[in-house]
Structure formats: structure tokens, C-alpha cells
C-alpha positions in Angstrom: 4.4 -8.1 11.8 1.4 -10.0 12.0 -0.6 -10.2 8.4 -3.6 -9.3 9.4 -2.2 -5.7 11.0 -1.1 -4.9 7.8 -3.9 -5.5 6.7 -6.0 -3.7 9.7 -3.5 -0.6 9.3 -3.7 -0.4 5.5 -7.4 -0.4 5.7 -7.8 2.6 8.6 -4.8 5.0 6.5 -7.6 5.1 3.5 -10.7 4.9 5.4 -9.3 7.5 7.4 -8.4 9.5 4.4 -11.3 8.7 2.3 -12.7 10.4 5.8 -11.0 13.7 5.1 -11.6 13.7 1.4 -15.0 13.5 2.2 -14.8 16.2 4.9 -13.0 18.5 2.6 -15.1 18.2 -0.6 -18.1 19.2 1.5 -16.6 21.7 1.9 -16.3 23.1 -1.0 -18.9 21.2 -2.5 -17.1 18.8 -4.7 -16.9 14.9 -2.3 -16.8 13.0 -5.7 -14.5 14.4 -6.6 -12.0 14.8 -3.8 -13.0 11.1 -2.8 -11.9 9.8 -6.7 -8.7 11.7 -6.4 -8.0 9.8 -2.9 -8.5 6.3 -4.4 -6.5 7.5 -7.7 -3.7 8.2 -5.1 -4.1 4.8 -3.2 -3.7 3.2 -6.3 -1.1 4.9 -7.9 0.8 4.4 -4.5 -0.6 0.1 -4.5 1.3 0.0 -8.2 4.4 1.7 -7.6 4.5 -1.0 -4.6 3.7 -3.7 -6.6 6.2 -2.5 -9.2 9.2 -2.6 -6.4 7.8 -6.0 -5.5 8.5 -7.1 -9.2 11.6 -6.1 -10.4 13.0 -6.8 -6.7 12.0 -11.1 -7.6 13.1 -10.7 -11.2 16.7 -9.7 -10.1 16.6 -12.7 -8.1 19.0 -10.4 -5.4 16.7 -11.5 -2.3 19.2 -10.9 0.0 18.9 -7.0 -0.9 15.1 -6.7 -0.2 13.2 -3.7 -1.3 12.0 -1.4 2.1 8.3 -1.8 2.4 5.2 -1.2 4.5 1.8 -2.9 5.5 0.8 -6.2 3.2 4.1 -5.5 1.5 6.2 -6.0 3.8 4.9 -9.1 4.4 4.8 -10.3 0.8 8.7 -9.5 1.1 9.4 -11.1 4.4 7.7 -14.1 3.4 9.5 -14.7 0.4 13.0 -13.9 2.0 12.3 -16.7 4.1 11.1 -18.8 1.8 13.8 -18.2 -0.6 16.6 -19.0 2.4 14.6 -22.6 3.1 
């Protein structure tokens, strides 16, 4: 996967989620709360991905790489390639 493509996809998903949150929040009169919730969930999901990568790296079992998406998948794939060298 091309890393710039992974970043673009992550950015596009975040932009779509923020747009939907702003729309739904505007309907209920709370756009800032809706945007805050979406951003908080995004941070939590990214921290979860980071935790999975760190646990994998600490285990030193590079053959059992975690199945991740987006930029995290590129990071894991590059780490596996470096390990195999």
C-alpha cells in the first residue's frame, strides 16, 4: 500500500466523520459537542492501534504482525521488511 494513499484515506475518513458530526450536531444544536466526540473517538482508535504495534514490537515475534489498516499497516509492513533483512 502506498503510504500517501493510506494517509489520504485516513484523512478522508476523518473529514467525512467530522462533516457528519457537524451536520448531526447542527440539527440538535450541539455541533461542537458532536465534533469533540468524533475527534475523541478518533484519538482513542489511533491510540489503540499504537498500543497494538508497541505490544507486537515488544513481543519480538515479528512473524505474527498485527492486522492493521491505514498508515499503521505501512509502519508494520516496513518493520517486518527491516526485520527480515
